[in-house]
Residue, then its C-alpha position, 0 to 999 in steps of 0.5 A: m303394095d303390102s302382103g303377107v299374112i293378115d293379124t286375125r286377132k281382134p283388138t282387145a282395146a276399145k273399137a276403133r271406129i271406121l266411117v266408109v263412104d261410097d256410093d256403091v252400096s254393095i261395096c259399103n256392104t262387103l266393107v263393113g261386113f268385113l270391118e265388123n269381122f276384123g273387131y272394128s266398128a263401122e258404119a257405111i253412108c253413100d251422102g257426103e252431106k250426112a258423112v259430115e253430120v256424123v264425123r260433126l256429132s260423134v268420134v270417128d277414127l278412119v274414113l274409107i272414102d270413095f275419090c269419085l263421089p255423085e256430088t263431090s269429089g271424095v278429096e274435097l269430101l276428106r277435106r272438110l271431115q278433116s277441117i271439123d276434126n283435124r285428128l281424123l285420118g282418111i284412106v281415099l278409095t281410087d281407080r287404077g292409074m291414081t298415085m298417091n302423089t296425085v291425091w297429094d297434090m289435090g290439097t288432102e291430107a289423106f293418109d294413104f289410098i287403095t286402088k279397086p278392086f280391093d285386095l281385103e288382106v291389104m286393106a286390113v293391113r292398111i287400115q291397121r297401120a293407119l290407126d297405129f300411126k293415129k295412136l302414136k300421133e296422139e301418144n306423141h300430142r299427150l307427151q307433148l302436152a305433159v312436156g308443156e305442163k312439166y316446163r312452164f313458166g308458171n311452175f316458177v312460183g315466187t313473190s320475190m323481186a329477184m325471182k320475178a326478175a329472172c322469170v320475166l328475163m327466162e320469157k323474153a329469152t324464149d322469143t330469140n336466138d340468143a345466147v343465154m347464161i344462167v347464173g346461181e349457186k348449186g341447188t338453183k335448178k339452173e339445168f330446170v331453167a335451161q330447159t323451160i326456155h328450150y321447151n317454150s322456145y321455137r326449138r321446142d321439138k328439136p333436141l335438147i342436149s345437155v353436157n356437164c362441162r364439171a363431169i367430163p375429164e378434161n381430155l374428153i371434152e372437145s370430143e364429147l362437144f365435137g365428136y372425132e372422125r374414125d381412129a381419131v381418138a386411141g382406142t376407137g375404131a369408129m366416128y363419133v358424132g358430138c354434142f353439137e351435131q346431135a344438137h342440130g336445129g335445137t339446142l345445146f346447154l353447157g352446164e358449168v361453162g367456167e370449168m372449161s379450159l382455154p383451148i376448149q375456150e377458144k374452140l367453143l368461141r370460133v363455133i359461136r361465133e361461125l356456126s362451123f367446126e371440124r370433129v376432132g382429127g377431122q377437116q371438113p366443116i361442118q355446119v350447124d343450127v344451134r342455140v347454146i345455153v350456158s350455166t355457171s356457179q362461179t362469179l365469171d366476171q372475176v373469173v374474166a378478170d383472173k384471165t381463166f376465161f376469155g372476156d370475148l366468151y363471155r361477153k358471146l354468151a350472157v347475151i341474156l343473162v339470167a340470175i337465180p337468186p339462192l334460196r335465203d335470198r328469197v325467204s318470202d317464197i318458201p311457203l309457196l315452194v313448199e306448198q308446191c313441192l307437197a302437191k308433187l310429192n302427195s301425187e308421186q307417192q300417192s301420200e297425204l299429207e295435208g300441210v305444214s305447221h306454223e313452228a314447222l314453217c318458221l324453221l323452214e324459213q330460219h334455216t340458210w339453204p345451202g344446199n338452196i330449193r334442191e335441198l329443200e326438196n330432198v328435205l320435204e321428200r325425206i319427211i314424205t317417205l316417212k309420214c305418209y299423212g298428216i301435218i308436218e310438224q316442227e319434229d318432222v323438219s329438225e329430223n329431217i335435216w339433221c339426216g341430211g348432215m346439216v344443222l338449222s340455225k338457232p330459231s328465234s321463235s319464243k315457241m320454239k325455246d325448247v329446240q335446240y339446233v346448235l353447233p355441238d360443243v365437241t364439233s364447236r370445239i375442234a372447229t375453233g382449235k380449243s381441242w388442240g394441244q400446245d403443240g399444235s397435236i389433237d388426239l384424233s380417236k379421243s376427239l372422233d368418238e367424242l364426237e360420236n357419243h355427242l351424235i348418238m346421245e343427241a339422236l336418242r333425244r329426239a327419239k325420245g329414247v326409241k333405239s330403233r328410230a334414233a337408229k334411223l335417224l343416225q343412218m345405221n342398223r339398230t342392232t350396230l346402235v344397241e352394240k354401241l351402246k353396251k360398248k360405250g357402257f351408255s346402261k341407262f339406254 
């Protein structure tokens, strides 16, 4: 039983509404006065049917209900009230000798029970605990709805056949417990695909643990996946629970699984087959219930042929193979992706970009997008940061793709004849070897200076001679650009 000093501060948020149901009028009056003095909105009812009507017509947060009512039991009435509003919490008021297990055995979802005669200080603590629990439960429900919205399949927009096929496989993957392999180039958001599969599966309420196999050194990957016993790893004096154990009951996502060494692949194959392993330095088998989803940007069938990836492991991981097409193969999806991304960024950054001009959209569709969707999102984010309202124009697209170190292919549209998206001459000469001498040497300092001059002139052209804007395009300070112009003798600027 709880005891201690009661917190008499009034609730600052909206008053919680508490319904008291008891056939003893004196108890009702005492509890209502106490609850209102404590800052709650309270109402007392002596009749069970009237309580049903109140809950049906209004919002009640908590009900204090007597176990023994004249026409029905408090447990049965609470069950009826909760069938009307399943968010309603109940505290049963009982005589001495009752236990919580007795109340639960009667089939009710009562949160707590309090014995008579009441200790009002204890009651206040119990009520606050129930309301805190209700608030936490509702917040968790809101978070679940937000997760559901973020990871719904409708977020994968596209009319291309390749993307539609990928979405069909993703949805089918949620209904099974089979391993899934997600194949796609960098930037195709493979991890997001894995998250969507997990949060739409029956494991959604269990952990999703993600591991980037490329980012973990080879000598640490085994410990990261399977954990280690105390003192099994030099420099550590504690036991470490690995990712497989952390993901128990849920999903383990292994990004870039093709980067694993053969010994780790062999151990991974055994774990997937047996759902059992030992920690590094341990001998006790550990059983786990984990679904494995992997991704790769490699062509694993070629890696298997080269004998750097176990064929048995590949077949075990690729029970369901989801291939995410590169953006250049789904150009028809770019308008939908742009619309979706702008809506998201407008909401996050409180900007008011209304859309994209035809010319700007043509430029976006002309680009080869080596960074795929992630590159497209980064370009749009840069644009929206610099331009908070209006329409995205051709110039906005060209400048921000350039700022990202990427160059568009030359547009074919006749409306863009004045736009030059070709590799700088100096870059072409260096790349094709025309700047290299007959003896195979090159004047690196001169070539880099020539390239810098070209980039500065191109930035000034794009900025229409405005130095501050050109400096932003070059990602340098305006004073640095001015000093370079003076040093290079570009007096007209």
